[in-house]
C-alpha positions in Angstrom: 80.3 -34.4 172.1 81.7 -37.9 171.3 85.2 -37.6 169.9 86.0 -38.6 166.3 87.5 -42.0 167.0 84.5 -43.3 168.9 82.3 -42.0 166.1 84.3 -43.9 163.5 84.1 -47.0 165.6 80.4 -46.9 165.9 80.0 -46.1 162.2 82.1 -49.0 161.1 80.2 -51.4 163.5 76.9 -50.2 162.3 77.9 -50.5 158.6 79.2 -54.0 159.1 76.0 -55.1 160.6 74.0 -53.4 157.9 75.8 -55.2 155.2 75.6 -58.5 157.0 71.9 -58.0 157.5 71.2 -57.1 153.8 73.2 -60.1 152.7 71.3 -62.4 155.0 68.0 -61.0 153.6 69.2 -62.1 150.1 69.2 -65.7 151.2 65.9 -67.4 150.7 65.6 -69.1 154.1 62.1 -69.6 155.8 62.7 -70.9 159.3 60.6 -71.5 162.4 60.0 -68.0 164.0 59.5 -68.1 167.9 57.6 -65.2 169.3 59.5 -65.0 172.6 63.3 -65.1 172.9 65.5 -65.3 176.0 69.2 -65.2 176.5 72.2 -63.2 177.7 74.8 -60.8 176.2 78.3 -59.7 176.8 79.9 -56.6 175.4 82.7 -54.0 175.7 81.8 -50.5 176.7 84.0 -47.9 174.9 83.5 -45.1 177.3 84.4 -41.4 176.6 84.5 -38.6 179.1 84.1 -34.9 178.5 83.6 -31.7 180.6 85.3 -30.5 183.7 86.0 -32.6 186.8 88.0 -31.1 189.8 86.0 -31.6 193.0 86.1 -35.3 193.7 84.2 -35.2 197.0 83.7 -33.0 200.0 87.2 -33.9 201.2 89.2 -33.6 198.1 89.4 -31.0 195.3 92.4 -31.6 193.1 94.7 -28.7 192.1 94.2 -29.3 188.3 91.0 -30.0 186.5 90.5 -33.1 184.3 88.6 -32.7 181.1 88.9 -35.7 178.8 89.1 -39.5 179.3 88.1 -42.9 178.1 88.0 -46.5 179.0 87.1 -50.0 178.0 84.8 -51.8 180.5 82.6 -54.8 180.6 78.8 -55.0 180.1 76.7 -58.1 180.6 72.9 -58.6 180.6 70.0 -61.0 180.7 67.6 -60.3 177.8 64.1 -61.0 176.6 62.8 -60.2 173.1 59.2 -60.2 171.8 58.7 -60.7 168.1 55.1 -61.0 167.0 56.1 -60.7 163.4 59.2 -60.4 161.2 59.5 -56.6 161.4 58.4 -55.2 164.7 59.1 -56.3 168.2 60.5 -55.2 171.6 63.6 -55.9 173.7 64.3 -55.8 177.4 67.9 -56.0 179.0 68.6 -56.2 182.7 72.3 -55.4 182.8 75.5 -54.8 184.7 76.9 -51.7 182.9 80.4 -50.5 183.8 81.1 -46.9 182.6 84.6 -46.7 184.3 87.7 -45.4 182.7 90.7 -43.1 183.0 90.9 -39.3 182.5 93.8 -37.9 180.4 96.8 -36.9 182.5 97.1 -33.3 183.6 99.9 -31.3 185.2 99.5 -30.1 188.7 100.9 -26.6 189.7 103.9 -28.5 191.2 104.8 -29.4 187.6 103.8 -33.0 188.6 101.7 -35.3 186.4 98.4 -36.2 187.9 96.1 -39.1 187.0 92.5 -39.9 187.8 90.7 -43.1 187.1 87.2 -44.2 188.2 85.1 -47.4 188.7 81.6 -46.1 187.8 79.1 -49.0 187.3 75.4 -49.4 187.2 72.5 -51.9 187.2 70.4 -50.9 184.1 66.9 -51.5 182.8 66.9 -51.1 179.0 63.6 -51.3 177.2 63.9 -50.9 173.4 61.7 -50.9 170.3 63.0 -53.4 167.7 62.6 -53.0 163.9 63.8 -55.5 161.3 63.4 -53.1 158.3 64.0 -55.8 155.6 62.1 -58.6 157.3 65.5 -60.3 157.7 68.0 -61.1 160.4 69.2 -57.5 160.5 67.5 -55.2 163.0 67.8 -51.8 164.6 66.7 -50.8 168.1 66.3 -47.7 170.2 64.9 -46.8 173.7 65.5 -45.3 177.1 67.7 -46.7 179.9 67.3 -46.4 183.6 70.5 -46.9 185.5 70.9 -47.5 189.2 74.4 -46.7 190.5 76.2 -49.5 192.4 79.8 -48.4 192.4 81.4 -44.9 192.2 85.0 -45.1 193.5 88.0 -43.2 192.2 91.7 -43.2 192.4 93.8 -40.0 192.2 97.5 -40.3 191.6 100.0 -37.4 191.7 103.8 -37.5 191.7 105.3 -36.7 195.1 102.0 -37.2 196.8 100.2 -40.0 198.5 97.7 -41.9 196.4 94.1 -41.0 197.2 91.2 -43.2 196.9 87.5 -42.7 197.7 84.0 -42.4 196.5 82.7 -39.6 194.3 80.4 -37.1 195.9 77.1 -35.9 194.4 76.7 -39.0 192.3 73.2 -39.4 190.8 71.8 -42.6 192.2 69.4 -43.0 189.2 70.4 -41.8 185.8 68.0 -41.6 182.7 69.6 -41.9 179.3 68.9 -43.4 175.9 70.4 -45.8 173.5 70.3 -46.7 169.7 71.9 -49.5 167.9 71.8 -52.4 165.4 72.5 -56.1 165.4 72.1 -59.2 163.3 70.8 -62.6 164.4 73.0 -65.5 163.0 71.0 -68.8 163.2 72.8 -71.8 164.9 69.9 -74.2 164.6 68.2 -76.1 161.7 65.5 -74.0 160.1 62.8 -76.6 160.9 63.9 -77.1 164.6 61.2 -76.1 167.1 63.9 -74.6 169.3 65.9 -71.8 167.6 69.2 -70.5 168.8 70.9 -67.5 167.4 74.3 -65.7 168.0 73.7 -62.0 167.6 76.6 -59.5 167.3 75.3 -56.0 167.9 76.6 -52.4 168.4 75.0 -49.4 170.1 75.5 -45.8 171.2 74.6 -44.7 174.7 74.1 -41.0 175.7 73.1 -39.4 179.0 70.9 -36.8 177.2 72.3 -34.0 179.3 71.9 -35.8 182.6 75.5 -36.2 183.7 76.6 -38.8 186.2 77.0 -36.2 188.9 74.8 -33.3 190.0 77.9 -30.9 190.1 80.5 -29.9 187.6 80.1 -30.8 183.9 81.4 -34.4 183.6 79.5 -35.9 180.7 79.7 -39.5 179.6 79.1 -41.2 176.1 79.5 -44.9 175.3 79.9 -47.0 172.2 79.0 -50.7 172.9 80.0 -53.6 170.9 79.2 -57.2 171.9 77.4 -60.4 171.2 74.2 -62.0 172.5 73.2 -65.7 172.7 69.4 -66.1 172.3 66.9 -69.1 172.5 63.4 -69.2 171.4 60.8 -72.0 171.1 58.0 -72.3 168.7 55.4 -74.8 167.5 57.2 -76.6 164.8 55.4 -76.9 161.4 56.0 -80.5 160.5 55.7 -81.9 156.9 52.0 -82.9 156.3 51.4 -86.6 156.0 48.1 -87.3 154.2 46.2 -90.5 153.5 44.4 -91.0 150.2 41.9 -93.8 149.5 43.8 -96.2 147.3 43.1 -99.5 145.5 46.7 -100.5 145.2 48.5 -102.7 147.8 51.9 -101.4 148.8 53.9 -104.6 148.9 56.7 -104.7 151.4 60.0 -105.5 149.8 63.5 -106.5 151.0 65.4 -103.3 151.2 68.9 -102.9 150.0 69.2 -99.6 151.8 67.3 -99.8 155.1 66.4 -96.1 155.0 64.8 -96.2 151.5 61.1 -97.1 151.7 59.1 -97.3 148.5 55.3 -97.2 148.1 52.7 -96.4 145.6 49.5 -94.4 146.0 46.9 -94.8 143.3 43.3 -93.7 142.9 40.4 -96.3 142.9 39.2 -94.9 139.7 41.1 -92.7 137.1 38.9 -89.7 136.1 39.9 -88.5 132.6 38.5 -85.0 133.0 36.3 -83.0 135.4 34.3 -79.8 135.0 35.7 -77.3 137.4 34.2 -74.0 138.6 37.2 -71.8 139.5 37.5 -68.7 141.4 40.6 -67.4 139.6 42.7 -64.9 141.6 43.5 -61.8 139.6 47.0 -60.6 139.9 47.1 -56.8 140.3 50.1 -56.1 138.0 50.7 -55.5 134.3 54.3 -56.5 133.2 56.2 -54.4 130.7 59.0 -55.5 128.3 62.5 -54.2 128.9 63.2 -51.0 127.1 59.5 -50.2 126.3 56.9 -48.2 128.0 54.1 -49.4 125.7 51.6 -51.9 126.9 52.8 -55.4 125.6 50.8 -56.9 122.7 50.1 -60.0 124.8 47.5 -58.0 126.8 44.2 -57.9 125.1 43.2 -54.5 124.0 39.8 -53.5 122.6 38.6 -50.9 120.2 36.0 -48.4 121.5 33.2 -50.4 119.9 34.4 -53.7 121.4 34.8 -52.1 124.9 31.1 -50.9 124.9 30.0 -54.5 124.4 32.6 -56.1 126.8 31.5 -57.6 130.1 33.7 -59.4 132.5 31.1 -62.3 132.7 31.7 -63.3 129.0 35.2 -64.5 129.9 33.5 -67.5 131.3 32.6 -68.7 127.9 34.9 -67.1 125.3 38.3 -68.6 126.4 39.8 -71.9 125.3 39.1 -75.0 127.5 42.8 -76.1 127.7 44.3 -77.4 130.9 46.4 -80.1 129.4 49.5 -81.2 131.1 48.8 -79.0 134.1 49.2 -75.8 131.9 46.3 -73.3 131.9 46.1 -71.2 128.7 42.6 -70.4 129.7 43.5 -68.7 132.9 46.3 -66.8 131.3 43.9 -65.6 128.6 41.7 -64.3 131.4 44.6 -62.6 133.1 45.7 -61.0 129.8 42.2 -59.3 129.8 43.1 -57.5 133.1 42.9 -54.0 131.5 39.5 -54.8 130.1 38.2 -56.3 133.4 39.5 -53.2 135.1 37.7 -50.9 132.6 34.4 -52.8 133.0 34.6 -52.6 136.8 35.4 -49.0 136.8 32.6 -48.3 134.4 30.1 -50.4 136.5 31.2 -48.7 139.8 31.5 -45.0 139.1 32.6 -44.1 142.8 35.6 -46.5 142.6 39.1 -45.1 142.1 42.5 -46.7 141.4 46.1 -45.9 141.7 48.7 -47.1 139.1 52.2 -47.5 140.5 54.7 -48.0 137.7 58.3 -49.3 138.5 61.3 -49.3 136.2 64.8 -50.0 137.7 66.3 -46.7 138.7 64.0 -44.9 136.1 60.9 -43.5 138.0 60.1 -41.3 135.0 59.8 -44.4 132.8 57.6 -46.2 135.4 55.3 -43.1 135.5 55.0 -43.3 131.7 54.1 -47.0 131.8 51.4 -46.1 134.3 50.2 -43.2 132.2 49.9 -45.4 129.1 47.5 -47.8 131.1 45.5 -44.8 132.3 45.1 -43.5 128.7 43.9 -46.9 127.6 41.2 -46.8 130.3 40.2 -43.3 129.7 40.1 -43.4 125.9 38.7 -46.9 125.4 36.3 -47.3 128.4 35.5 -43.6 128.9 36.7 -43.5 132.5 37.1 -40.0 134.0 40.8 -39.3 134.2 40.4 -37.8 137.8 39.5 -41.3 139.1 43.0 -42.7 138.1 46.2 -41.5 139.8 49.7 -42.5 138.6 53.2 -42.5 140.1 56.7 -43.6 139.0 59.1 -45.6 141.3 62.6 -47.2 141.1 61.1 -50.4 142.4 57.6 -51.7 143.1 56.1 -51.7 146.5 56.8 -55.4 147.0 59.9 -56.1 144.8 61.2 -59.6 143.9 64.8 -58.5 143.7 66.1 -58.1 147.3 69.1 -56.0 148.5 72.4 -58.1 148.0 70.8 -60.6 145.6 73.3 -61.9 143.0 71.6 -64.9 141.3 69.0 -64.8 138.5 68.9 -61.1 138.5 67.5 -60.9 134.9 64.4 -62.9 135.9 63.9 -61.0 139.2 64.2 -57.5 137.5 61.9 -58.6 134.7 59.3 -59.3 137.3 59.9 -55.9 138.9 59.3 -54.0 135.7 55.6 -53.5 136.1 52.6 -51.3 137.0 50.8 -52.4 140.1 47.0 -51.6 140.5 45.9 -50.4 143.9 42.4 -49.6 145.0 40.5 -49.2 148.3 37.2 -50.2 146.6 35.5 -53.5 147.6 34.2 -53.6 144.0 37.7 -53.8 142.7 39.6 -55.8 145.4 39.7 -59.4 146.2 38.1 -60.2 149.5 40.9 -62.5 150.5 43.5 -61.9 153.2 41.6 -59.1 154.8 41.3 -55.4 153.8 45.1 -55.2 153.1 44.9 -57.7 150.3 46.7 -56.4 147.2 45.0 -58.7 144.7 42.1 -57.6 142.5 38.6 -59.2 142.9 38.7 -62.8 141.5 37.1 -63.8 138.1 34.7 -66.7 138.1 35.4 -69.1 135.2 34.3 -72.7 134.2 36.7 -75.1 132.5 37.2 -78.7 131.8 40.2 -80.0 133.7 42.1 -82.7 131.9 44.0 -85.3 133.9 43.0 -83.9 137.4 45.5 -84.5 140.1 43.4 -87.3 141.8 43.9 -89.3 138.6 47.7 -89.5 139.2 49.7 -92.5 140.5 52.2 -91.2 143.1 55.5 -93.0 143.6 57.1 -92.3 147.0 60.7 -93.2 147.7 61.3 -92.0 151.2 65.0 -91.2 151.8 65.9 -91.2 148.2 67.0 -87.5 148.1 69.6 -88.2 150.8 70.8 -91.6 149.7 70.2 -92.0 145.9 71.8 -90.4 142.8 68.4 -90.9 141.0 65.7 -93.5 140.7 63.2 -94.5 138.0 60.1 -96.7 137.7 59.2 -99.6 135.5 55.5 -100.2 135.0 54.6 -103.7 133.6 51.1 -104.7 132.5 49.7 -108.2 132.4 50.8 -108.7 128.8 54.5 -107.9 129.7 54.5 -104.4 128.1 57.0 -102.2 130.1 56.7 -98.4 130.5 59.6 -96.4 131.9 59.3 -93.2 133.9 62.0 -91.0 135.5 64.7 -90.4 136.3 63.5 -88.8 139.6 65.8 -86.9 142.1 63.4 -86.0 144.7 61.5 -88.4 147.0 58.2 -88.3 145.0 57.4 -88.9 141.3 54.0 -88.9 139.7 52.4 -90.2 136.5 48.9 -89.7 135.1 46.7 -92.8 135.4 45.5 -92.0 132.0 49.1 -92.1 130.6 49.6 -95.5 132.2 46.3 -97.0 131.0 46.7 -95.7 127.5 43.8 -97.1 125.4 42.9 -99.7 128.1 39.9 -99.1 130.4 41.5 -101.0 133.3 44.6 -102.9 134.1 46.8 -104.6 136.7 50.4 -103.3 136.9 53.7 -104.5 138.5 55.7 -101.5 139.7 59.5 -101.8 140.1 61.6 -99.0 141.4 65.3 -99.0 140.2 67.7 -96.8 142.1 71.4 -96.2 142.5 72.9 -95.1 145.8 75.5 -92.4 146.0 78.0 -95.1 146.9 77.2 -96.9 143.6 75.0 -99.7 144.9 71.8 -100.7 143.0 68.4 -100.9 144.7 65.3 -102.7 143.4 61.9 -102.6 145.0 58.5 -103.7 143.9 54.8 -102.9 144.4 51.6 -103.2 142.3 48.5 -101.2 141.5 45.2 -101.7 139.8 43.7 -98.9 137.7 40.2 -98.4 136.3 39.3 -95.6 133.9 36.2 -93.4 134.6 35.1 -92.1 131.1 32.4 -89.8 132.4 32.8 -88.9 136.1 29.7 -86.7 136.1 31.4 -84.6 138.8 31.8 -80.9 139.1 34.7 -79.7 141.2 35.6 -76.4 142.8 39.0 -74.7 142.6 40.5 -71.8 144.6 44.0 -70.5 144.4 46.0 -68.2 146.8 49.0 -66.2 145.5 52.3 -65.4 147.2 55.0 -62.8 146.8 58.5 -63.9 146.0 60.0 -66.4 148.5 57.1 -66.0 151.0 55.3 -68.8 152.8 54.4 -67.1 156.1 51.7 -64.9 154.4 49.5 -68.1 154.3 48.3 -66.7 157.7 46.7 -63.7 156.0 44.4 -66.2 154.1 43.1 -67.9 157.2 39.7 -66.1 157.2 39.3 -66.8 153.4 40.1 -70.5 153.8 37.9 -70.7 157.0 34.9 -68.8 155.9 34.8 -69.2 152.1 36.5 -72.5 151.2 35.8 -74.8 154.1 32.0 -74.4 154.0 32.1 -75.7 150.3 33.8 -79.0 151.3 31.3 -81.8 151.5 31.5 -84.7 154.0 33.4 -87.7 152.6 34.8 -85.3 149.8 38.5 -85.0 148.7 40.6 -81.9 149.1 43.7 -81.8 146.9 46.1 -79.1 147.9 49.1 -78.6 145.7 51.8 -75.9 146.3 54.0 -74.5 143.5 56.9 -72.1 143.0 58.5 -70.4 139.9 61.9 -71.5 138.6 63.8 -68.9 140.4 66.1 -70.2 143.2 67.4 -73.6 144.4 65.2 -76.6 143.2 65.3 -78.3 146.6 64.5 -75.2 148.5 61.6 -74.5 146.2 60.2 -78.0 146.9 60.3 -77.4 150.7 58.8 -73.9 150.3 55.9 -75.2 148.2 55.3 -78.1 150.7 55.3 -75.5 153.7 52.6 -73.4 151.8 50.5 -76.4 151.0 50.8 -77.9 154.5 49.9 -74.7 156.2 46.7 -74.4 154.1 45.7 -77.9 154.9 46.2 -77.2 158.7 43.9 -74.2 158.5 41.2 -76.1 156.6 41.4 -79.1 158.9 40.9 -76.9 161.9 37.9 -75.3 160.3 36.4 -78.6 159.4 36.7 -79.9 162.9 34.9 -76.9 164.3 32.2 -77.3 161.7 31.8 -81.1 162.6 32.4 -82.3 159.0 33.7 -85.8 158.8 35.3 -88.2 156.3 37.1 -85.5 154.3 40.3 -86.9 152.8 43.3 -84.8 151.9 46.0 -85.2 149.3 48.6 -82.5 149.9 51.7 -82.2 147.7 54.5 -79.7 147.2 55.6 -79.7 143.6 58.2 -76.9 143.9 59.2 -75.7 140.5 58.5 -79.0 138.8 57.7 -78.1 135.2 55.5 -81.2 134.5 53.1 -80.2 137.2 53.4 -76.3 137.1 50.1 -74.5 136.6 51.8 -72.2 134.1 54.9 -71.9 131.9 57.8 -69.9 133.3 58.6 -67.8 130.1 56.8 -64.7 131.1 57.0 -62.8 134.4 53.2 -63.0 134.9 53.5 -66.8 134.5 56.2 -67.0 137.1 54.2 -64.8 139.4 51.1 -67.0 139.0 53.2 -70.2 139.7 53.9 -68.8 143.3 50.7 -70.3 144.4 48.7 -72.9 146.4 45.8 -74.4 144.5 42.9 -76.1 146.3 40.7 -78.5 144.4 37.5 -79.7 146.1 36.2 -83.0 144.7 32.8 -84.4 145.8 32.5 -87.9 147.1 32.6 -90.6 144.4 
């Protein structure tokens, strides 16, 4: 059995890696993820000997038996890792593994101290199963090892006797053993670099599973290994999407005060004031509860028994306000707040369907259970649903929590989002057919609305390099009569203003655009361009809108929507039409990071749709793809309620027919 000191060493190493891994998981970093990794590692083997060793070979049996020993010896390997996703993978090490050491001194019958040391080394093949339990840089691994002996010498020293050196007898040429351990991948490369490099400290425990190094006596060998690996992986880099939009404006080159700042303006040929939109509205599968209360919040629409009898999901298409002003959507939120009634209507219409309600309240599973029970009672008492069709449970945290281990920032908002009841079902009548059978979201609601100031009516100002070089920048828009409008200040590289806002009461106009900026060194920059805008009072167009939702800080889940984007959305895009893809986040986290995250989400969606259009042979489709991040002026929803923040973690796809 491994002695206590080695046990403590391994426990401390494992705990250190665990803490580092959880801390790493709290950081919101989405980086390029190669599937295959290659590299090398070096480590120290802390070897421990137990048992009885006295016969060294056929020519030498020492007078006193050795029982305990230890040693620190080198380990080096060439490694390969396969990581098809962020959680599961495999590892293979081909290694030189030195298990040498020195036995504790014993006294020979002559009352002379005797010492025995050994150089015992192997070439090993070590396949392991790799798990990153938090989808982070921390991972654990375990697997068998096959060791081929390459050295087995010993040195025996005894006072008043000649030193004896030789090779052990009865050494097993092949030894089967096992290992388990943990590590953490510390990135050394930029998160957008196609080639990723990590430095990976690791610790592991090796045991011979009862197969000792020799086929005689009882010498057993255990090893705690601590080391570091250098790994390289190459992946196809997801580059920022550059899109082209049909514009009327001429981007006038200007003399640049800072050579890395380039200013341009993108404007629509015509400015549609509104557009009728048929929206497939994704229905989030959660009901959020107020802190300290297990009652269903009053913002959720609840019906009387009489009202429930008459309620049909389809009536939500006509009965809600047509309000999409300033990018906000009170209509969609009113639909979402009918989630319990939609659920009751679907259960009533599909008597074989069942649901599970999972309530989560921080460290209070009984409270979470009561929250779920209150929803169940509403469905049973109001819609007459058989109670056996609804199961409930209580949890400390939801199945997909927003708060991650080690998180320290904006905990109040994260925990508010985790105090909820999630609705789970295996029935196609209940679930959204997006992202495959594992999709957690409920089947969407079809609604029709009038969209005010659609995104293709916006004038976009681009100041490439501004985020790095400028403190801030603003825009002056001057009409032909000399009237000046001011917009800004902007701190990112893109700003936008509704064409309707610029035109005001005018039906058309020509405008001089001046960008005014100040560099971080204090220098002023002035650049100019111009646009012409024409108002389209009655566009007579009907657009389509689809949205896909994300869990907290996730962009990679866009892949799970590939079938939906390919099979459902793409066939509805007409030739010569326009697709506007805009990504959003909630207000939690760093503003710059959220802008990048939303751009990655939107860009990935465009890439999937472009590939599907190419296969279908459709031509002339124009894309306008934007990542708004947490920008409040363009957010689909407010950020006051947890459900609003959840709905802001989205990519929205608007399909506009050709003009």
